[in-house]
N, C-alpha and C positions, 0 to 999 in steps of 0.2 A: 077469888081473884078474877078480874075481868081481863079477857084477852080478845082484842079486836084489831082489825086492819082495814085500811082504806086505800083506794087508788090515789095516785099523785095528782095534786091540783095546783102545782106550782106555776103552771103556765095557763091556768084557767082564766075565764072571763071575770073581770073585777065585779061585774054586775051580779055574778052568782053568789058572791060572798061579801060580807060587810067589809068596808075599808076601815082599818084600825090604825091609830097612831102607834107605831112600833119603834122600839129602840133596839140597837145591837151594840154590845160592848165586847171587844176582843175580835180583831179582824186578822187573825193568823191564817194558816193554810186552810183550815176548815171554816172558820168564822166568816171570812170574806165571801165565800161561796154561799153559805147559808143565808147571809144577809142579802146577797144579790137575788136569791130566790124570792125573798119577801118583797123586794122592789119589783121584780117581774110579776108578782101576783097583784100588784097595784096598791100596795100599802105605803103610806107616808112613813119614811124611815129616817130616824136620827141615829147617828153612829159616833163612836169614839174609839180610840186606841192610843197606846203610848206612841205609836209611829203614825203620824198623819198620812204619810205616803201610802200606807196600806189601804187608805180609804179612797184613793184617787178614782178608781173604776166606779165605786159606788156613788161618789159625788157627781161624776159625769153622767151617771144614770138617773140622777134626781134626788139622791139622799142628801140629808142635811148634816153638817158637822156640828158636834157639841164639844165644849172645852174639856169636860170630864164626865164621869159616870153619873154624878148627881144631876148634871144638866140633861143628860139623856133621860134619866128617870122623870124629871120635871116635865119633859116634852112628850112623854109617852104614856099610853094606857097599858101596854105590855112591853116588857124589856127582856130580851134574850141576852145571855152571856155565853161566851166560849173561851175559856181561859186554861192555861197550861198546867196548873197545879192547885191543890187545896189552898196553899198560901196566897196565890194570886187571886183566887175566888174570894177568900176572906178579905183581902185588902181592897179589892174593887167593890165588893158588896157592902161591907160593914166598916171599912176604914174611913179616915177623914176625907170628906168630899165624896164619899162612896154612894153607891146606887140607892141604898135604902133611904139615905138622907134627902134624896130628891123625889122619891116616888110618893104618890098620894094614896090614901086609904082606898081600897077597892081595886087598885091596879094589881098587875100580876108580874112576877119574875119567873122566867123559864130558863133553866140552866142547861145548856148543851155540853158543858164540860164533863170530862171523865174525872171524877173527884171522889173524895172520901165520904162515905155514907154518913158517918157521925158528924162530920163538919157540915154537911148539907142540912142535917136535922137541926143542928144548933142555929144555923143561919135562918132556916125556915121558922124557927121559934122566934127569933129576933124580928123577922118580917111580920109574923102574925101579931106581935105586940103593936105594930104600926098599922094593922089592918091590911097588910099586903099579902096576897095569895102567892103560893109557890108551887111550881111543877119542876120535876127533874126530867130532862129529855136528852140524855146522851145519844150520840149518833154513831153508826157503825157501817162500814162498807168501803171506806177509803175516800181520799180527796177527789178522785175522778168521779165518784158517785155523787159527792156533794155538788160538784160543778154542774152535773147534769140534772140536779134536783131529784136524784133517785136513791139517795142514801137512806138507810133504815133508821127510823126514829124510835127509840125505846123510852117509854113514858112511865113515870111513877107519880101517883097523886090521886086525889079524890075523883070519882067517876064524873060528877057534875062539872068539875073544873076542867077535866080533860075534854068533855063534850063541848064546853063553851069555847075552848081554844083549838078544837080539832082543825078548823079551817086554816089556822096559822101553822100548826104542826104539819099539816098536809102540804102547805106551801113550801116547806123546806125539804121534804123528803117523802119517800114511800118504800115499804109500808110504814104506817104508824101503828106501833104495837103497844097497847096499854098493858103493862106487866103487873099492875097492882098498886098498892099504896106506896107512899114515899119510901124510898130505900130499895124498892124492888128493881128499878131500872139500873141503879148503881151496881147491884150484884150481877145481873145478867150482862151488863156491859163489860165488866171485868172478866167474866167467864168467856165471852166472845173474843176479847183481846188475848186472853191466856191461850186459847186454842189457836189463834192466828200465829202467835209467836212460836208455839210448839210446831205448828205446821211449817213455818218458815225454816226453822233449823232442820227439820226432817227433809224438806224439799232440797235444801242445799246439800245434805248428805246423799240424797238420791241422785242428784245431778252429778255429784263428784264420782259416785260409783259408775255412772254411765260414762263419764269422761275417761276415767282410768280403765274402764272396761273396753275402751276403743269404739264406743258408739258415737254416732253423729248426734250432737246435743239438740239440734233443732228437731230431729226425728224422735229423740228421747223425750223431749218436751211434749210432743204430740201424743206419743204412746202413753205417757203418764196422764195427760189430759183426758184421754179417752179410755181410761182404765178405772178399776175399783180403787186405785190409790190416789185418784184425783182429789183436789181441794180448791176452794176459791183462792187461797193464797198461792197455790201453784199456778193457777191460771193467770194471776195478776203479777205478783211480786217476782216469781221466777223469771218472767220476761225482762224485768229490770236488772236482775242479776246477769242474765245472758247478754243483755246489751252492754253492761258494765257501768251504767249510770247510777244504779241503786236508788234512783230518785223517786221514792215513795211519798215524799213530803211529810214524813213522820220521823221524829228524831229518836236517837238512842236514849236520851234522857226520858222521853215520854214512855218508851217501851219499858225501861227499868222501873219507872213509877208505877205503871199498870201491873207489871208482874209482881211488884211489891204488894199492891192491893190484893192480888190473887192469893199469894202465900199468906197474907194476913187473914183473909177469909178462911183459908184452910185451917189455920190454927183456931180461929174463932168458932168454926162449925165442926171441928174435929174430923176433918177430911184429910187424909194423907195425900199430898200432891207431889208425887215423886217426879213426874215428867216436868211439871211446872217449876219445881225447885231447881232441877238441873238446868232447865232453860233459862231461868233467872240468872244463874251463875254464868252461863254462856254469854248472856247479854251484858252482864257486869264486866266480864273480860273484854268484850267488844267495845264497850264504852271507854274502858281504860286504854285500849289500843288506839281507837280512832276518834275519841272525843264525844262528849254528850250531844253536840250539834250534828254529828254524823247521822246519815239516814239509817233507820233501824234495819233496813235490808242488808246493810253492810255486815251484819252478824255472820252472813255466809262467807264473807271475805276472810274471817278467821281461819276457816278450813282451807280456802284457796291459798292464803299466805303460808299456812303450816305445811302444805304439800307442794308449794311452788307451782300450782296448777290453776290457771285462770279458767273460769266457766264462761266462755264466750261463744256466741253463734250469730251469724248474720240474720238480718230481717226482724229483729226485735226492737221495740220502741224505747226511747230514752225516758219517756213519761207516759203514763196511762191516760187514755182519753175516753 
């Protein structure tokens, strides 16, 4: 297994790296920011999405609009995708008018989605039949990290293909971690999301203990942040709970999908995932209560509503920057 990292080059001089015809399909909360990093790095970018309005900032920055995924593929040497589910990836990549139908032999598809490992393997095999290379490159760290070009990029695929495309991977985030062959990145991405959701539920319980124990929540936040109980999730998502916006730009549907992947891996690998399984059930309840489009951070609101106690404190942001 190869493991390597490199510093961010998203704002680097275009003279330092080759300019590539790049495509991006899927301009949601993450995809738009990842695509913008490619524009900032000086690459000619062609984009598409079901909602053209999501491309407005990119088009203003110099990107070109395409009618569909096939047209993006035809205009690009390398195409990135960032899509919300395995079904969406399958439809966009292999469906009628899909990405593979427009791409040329020797081009590369790089998937930033958090998706099913087996589905990715099947699509990679279809791509290989057409002479198209494939890398998986899910990202982790949050939308605010993607906007800053500082999101972690987890890569699975052949060493030589990763090396060839490292400058593009470094354009969208840092560090770039080559986890091993195809499938490796899917597993570690699910693991990181599983931990994040467990930490979120735990952080909510901790803050509720502080509130019901009569503590000032702003000071409790700081105490946890500077303690052995700290986590990245507490430092970031707890702030959105304390503000009351919950606006992490990541939905309850996506959280339930990713937790489902984790518990599936637990069964596949024979690993009992007690905490992950309980956390999955908590998120399913939250999705039933607040809807699939609700922000995943609202899982903490289940406890707030059950106890009739809001976790609010002044001075915390509505969104992370």
